[in-house]
N, C-alpha and C positions, 0 to 999 in steps of 0.2 A: 504494499500500501504507499502512494506517493507521501510524502509531510503534506502537501495542501489538502489531500482527501482527508490524512488525518487529524486537522489541526480543524477541519469543516465540520468532522463528524462530533472531536470535543466540545466545540462551542454548540453547537447542535444540542448536545447532551448535559449541558448546563446553562440553558438561557437566561433561569431566573436570577443570575450571578451576575448577569452582562447588565439585563432588563434593571437590577434594583438600580444601577448607575446612573439612570436617564431620568429627570424629574418628568410627573405628568404636566404633561403641557394645558396652558390654559386655552378656552377658546379662542381667544386674542391670536395666539399664537399658533391655534391648530385653523384656524381659517385659511392658513399658508400654505397647509404642508397639502403637496400630492402626492407621495408615496411616501408607505409606513406599513413597513411587513417585516416578522422574522425573518424571512430570508428573500433577498433579493438578486436578483440575474439583470444584469446588463449585457447581452451577446452581442456580435456584429461591430463592434465600437472599436475605432481606433485610439489607441492608449498612449499618451503623453507624459509618462511614469513620475516625472519630477527628478528623477537620477543624473541627466543630463543625456541623457538617451534619445535617437532620434523616436518617430513615430512606429508604434506596432499597428498591423492595421488586423480587422477580424480578430478582435478579442473579446473573451468573454471575463466580466468580474462579476465573480458571489461575494453579495453579504450580508452576513450570518449576523442576526443581533448586534449591529451596530459596527462589527470588522469586517474586516477582506480576508474571506477565506481562501479565495483562490482566486488567477492570474494570470490567463493562458487563453492560447489558440482555441478560437471557437471547434475546431474542431478535435479537442482534446481536455476539454474542461467541461465536464459534466454537469449538466445544473440541476440540481437537486430537484427530486417530485415537491411540488404544493410551493414552489419560489414564484414570488412577482417577479414576469422577465418583463424586462423594457428593452424593446429591440434599437441599438444602438445605430443600427446602418444611417450610412451619413454623417455621422457626429463622432467628437472627438470626447476623450472623456480625460481630465488633468484633475492635476490634488487641489482640494481646496486653497485658495490663493492665501498667502500668510501677510496681510498689511503691517509693515514695520516703521510706517510714520504715519499714521490714519488717525487723527482726529476727531472726534466727537464734536469739537466746533467749527465755524465754518467763517469767513471774512469776505468782503469785498473792499473794490478800491475805493468806495464811499464811505468806508471806515465802518461798515456794519460787523458787527461781530455775534452771531446767537449762539447758543448751545442748541446742539440738532441731536436732543435725545431719543426722538421718536423718527423721523427722516435717516439721520445718519444712519444707523443699527438696520436699518432696514434695504437702504442701499447698498450696504457693504457685503452681505448677503446675498441678496438679490443678483449682485455682478458677480458672483464667488466666493466672496473674500471671507472666507469662513473663522480667521485668525486676526486681530489685531492688536497692536502695539500702539498704546497715547498718541505718546513719545511728546511729552508736555501738554499741562492741561491749564487751562483758565476758570476751571470747576472741578476741582478734587473730588469733592464729595459728591457731583452731581454723577461722575462717571463710575464712583464705586457703586453707588447705588444703583446705576445701568446696568453692571457688571453682576453685581447681585439678581437682580431681575432676567437677567437671560440665565444666569445658571438656572436659577428656579423654574424655565419655563414659562414666567408670566409673559412675555413681550420676546417678539422674536429678532434674533440678533445674531453677530459671531462672538466667537472666544474673545474673552478682552485679557491684554496683560495693561495694566492700570500703571501712569509716569505720575509724580507727584507735580507739584505745579514747577513752573519755570524757575530755573537757579541762576540769578545773572549779577551782574556788576551795577555799575549806578547809571543806568539806564533809567527814561520816565516814562515807563510803561507799567500801567497800573497793577496789571492781570501778573506780574510776577514777582517772584521775590528776591529781596537785592542785597545780596551776599554779602557784608563788611568785615567780616571775620572769620577766622578759623574757627572761633567757640560758634559762633552763630551757624555755620554751617553744618557741623554736627548736631547740634539742639534740632535745626528744620528736617536734617536728613532721619533723627531716631523718630520725630512724631509723626511722620509722614510713612515710615516703615511702619511705624505700629497700627497704624490707619488703615493699611494693605496695600499701600504703593511699592511693587517689585521693580520699577525701573526708575530711574531721575534721568531728566536733561537738564546739561549746562545749556547757557545760552550767550549771546555774542563779548559780552564782556566781562564776564569773569575772570580771574584773577589764576594765574599759577596756582600761587598759595591757596586760595581758596577751592580751586578745585580738588588739589591734591587733598585739603580736608574732607569735601565729599565724596569723593574716591575710597579713601579709609575707613571712614563713614558707613558708608555704602557695602562695601564689603565685609565688614564685618557682621552687620545684617546679614548675610546673602542677598543684598540687593544688588543690580548694575548701575552702570551709569552712562550715558549718551550723550552727544553735544552737536549742537549748532554752532559753530566757533566763529572767532575773528578776533579778538587780541590774544588770544591762543593757539599756534599753529599745531598742526596734525601730529607731528614730531613729539613737540614739546606733552600735549594731552598723553600721547602714549607714555612718554615719561613718567607723567602722572598719574598711569594706571587703570585710565580710560578704557571702557570696554568696549565701547562702538564708537561710528563718527556719520553723523548723517550731511546729506546731500553730497554727500562726492567733494569737486573740485570748488562748487562755486563756492565753499565755508571753509576751504583751505586758505588762509593769507597769508601763509609764511614763503611765498615766492615772491611777495612784494617787495621790492626794492627798499630797502633800508627801515624793513619794517623793525620795529620798535617793542621788545617786552611787556607786555601787558598791557598794549595798545590794538585799538583797531584802525586799520590803514582804510585808504578808499582803492578799493576794488583797480589796481590797474590793467585796464583792458589788453591795451598793447600789448603787457610785456606774458598777459595770460594766453591770448592768441599767438604769440609765440611758442609756447611753453610747448618743449619736446618731451610728451609722455613717456617716451622708452628713454629718454636722457637721464643724466646722473641726479638732477635735483629733485625728478616726480620719483624715479627709481629707489633712491633715496628712501622719500617716504612711505612706497610701498612695502619695502624692508622694514622698517621697523615696526608699522602695523602687521604684518606677516610674523614675527617671529613674538610677540606677543598676545597673536590671534585678538587681534582688535578688526571688528566687521565696519563695512561700509555701507552706506542704505543710501540707494539711487532713487530721486524724487526728480527725473527728469521731467513727468507731467505739469508740475508747478514750476516750474522753469521756462517751458515751452510758451504759458501760455501769455507772457511778455514778450514774446515775437511779432511781430506785427505779422497777422494772416494766420497765423497757428494758434491751437489745432483747426482743422477744417472745421466750420461749425457744427454739431454734433445736435440734432432736434429732440434729441433725449435729455440732453444737460438744457434746453430750453426750457421743456414739460416738466422738469422736476424744480425749475424759480419758482420762488412766488412771483407775483407781475412787478413788485418796487425790483428785485431782484435783476430779474430781466431787462429793467432798463438801465438798472445799475452797469450789469454787463458788457450789456450792445453799445453803452454809451465808450463804455472803455476797450472795446475790440474797434471801434471808429478811428477814435484819438489815436490805438497804435498804426492802425494802418494808415494817417495821415502822416504818422513819422518813419513811412517805409524808408525813404529817401534817405534820410542822416540818421536811423538805426539800426544799420544793416549788421553791424559791428555783434548784438545780441543774437542775429542766427548763428555766426561763426561762434559764441559763446556757448551756445547749446551744440554745438559740434563739437564744441572741444571737450566741454563735458563727458561727451560721450564717448569718447576719444579715453579718457581719463579712466572710464570705469573699465573699457575692455581692456587697456593695460593694465588695471590692477588684477584683473582676473586673469590675465594670462601672466602675472607674476605670480598669480598664486593665491591671492585675498578671497575672501569671502565677503560677496557683495549679496544684498538682500535689500527690497525696494517696498516703498508706498508714497503713497498720493501725495500729503500735505495738502488737505484743500485750504491755504490761504490764499493770499495774495489778492487779486483781483476777482476773485468770485468764480473763472473758470474750471477751476480743476475740481470737481465734485465727488464726495464720496464714492468710492466702488467705481464710478464710470473713469473716474484721473487713474484707480490704480491699472484698470483693463487699458487704458492710455498707456502705462507705462511699457504694459507686454509689446505693444504696436511699436515704441519708442525703442526700447531694447533691440529690439528687432531690426530698426533702423539704424542702431548701433554698429552693428553687425552678428551679434550673437544669432545664434541656429534657435530655429523654435524651441528645440529642446533644451538648449542653454536658458533661454529664457522663463520657462518655466519652470525651470530648475531655482531661478534666481527668487520666482516669487512663490516659490513656496516652500521645498526643501531647506534651503537660504535661511529664512528668515525662521524656520522652526528648529534649525539649531542654533542659530542666534539665541531664541528664547529658552533654548533647552528641552523642548520638546518635541525633538527629531526621532525620539524611539518610538511615538504613537504618532506622529501627526509628518505631513510634508513627501510623503511619496504614496504612487499608487502600488503597495506592497503588502504580502501577504501578512496578518498581524497587524497593520496599521489600523486605528479608527478612521472607520469610511468616512472621511470629507471629502466630498471628489464634487466637480462640475461637470455636468453634462453639456455641451456646446453643440449648437448645430452648424452644420459645416466642417472641413476639413481645415485645421487650423494652423498643420504644418505648411502651408501654402496659402494660406489667407488670414494676414495677421486679424485685420478686422473682423474674423469670425468671433473673436475674443467677447465680441458684443452680443453673441446671440445665444445667453444662457440661455436654457430651456430650463432645467431641474441643477438645485444645490443641495449634495447630501450632506448635513450635518449629524455625524455619530449615526447616519444609516438613515436620518429621517430628510425625506427629499422635500424641497420646498418651491413652488412655483415660483419662479424668478417674475414674470410680468405681475403676478398679482400682487408680488410686494411693490413691484417699482408703481404700480397703479394705486397705491395705497399712499403714496407722499408725491403725488403731481401736486407739484406748487405749494409746497411746505418747504421746500429748501431757503433760509434764510428765515426765517419764522420758528421752528419747531421742530 
């Protein structure tokens, strides 16, 4: 008897133990469930499994009590009697996406800031994002409560890893914690670790001394630290024992000529446009990060929205926005379009950021991805994650590599890769069924049909329909 079949039989023999791990779903949540059965077979489907491998056609995937119990060729994989069968012909199955910079708040260029505890979790789940790390919060208690509601099955949404408040230096933004001493840093970390934060995000004007105090305190609590930096360079952050770094090239200002320690310089576009990602400076950064296991998060979608004419207007994005947000966003697009002849450097910077991330991975770095639904309002929860896939392919990653960045790599950074991140026997069945051949058409990532979270299938279109006109409000 093969290992896959044996595991399937063991799982079938102990259904109560696994079902006990799943909460009862509220009527609100169950309204979006389209598939719920002890045994599910997805047949004749193309699988991109999240390991970095290319697509495999004509596969059958068996889900038993919420876990994957078989993956194999359609002719070699037996469909258990009584299974709920889903014909995956013409579809692609990928692991649930792991959004590594996926806020539950949202901003626009007009200064709007809104906590989206209704629309954000539904859009993430509908888009195939089954796990998020919030990576900086303007309302930590709101996110802690939302996480609890999702885990109890009261509301639909992804698995959540909560960050504490932004920890920065002497800037003027009211929603951030302004850390002025190491003592304060340690106190704030311990407070929010007690409240349930499992990550902290340091922000642009943090000092090296305070960053070190934050990482030391966090690591003593078993909590990790990432950063959107400016005053501190990436190599300095690695020396301070940071665990991850956000935004790739755009937030690493250590290449600015004459940068002063603990000072945030202006971005010198000429220097950055000329940066050789395979040269000594960039490779030195990569070497330092890789030696300490420091991951990088790609957020190409949030940078693209500052490039005139990009991304192409997506009707789904407009439909999700409230009327006022639609006006704000369209006004921003028109303003950027008017700058197209004088702002061509922004496209060059986007392309350079792509080169930087490809070079980091080629050097052996661990790259994950997230949308960061901030900026001018064009990068929405979930939809922006999908756009990241398209941009990673545009950057030069193969489809299998891009899926790996957005699934298995994020799971590894979060320390949940034993259970999540790949379409593999024994893993929790967080899966995304997409209409079309994703390896041939990157835009197929938008055609999500069913999102499985713990083996329960959610109807993507119903979730999307429930939040039309709500982004920017709730």
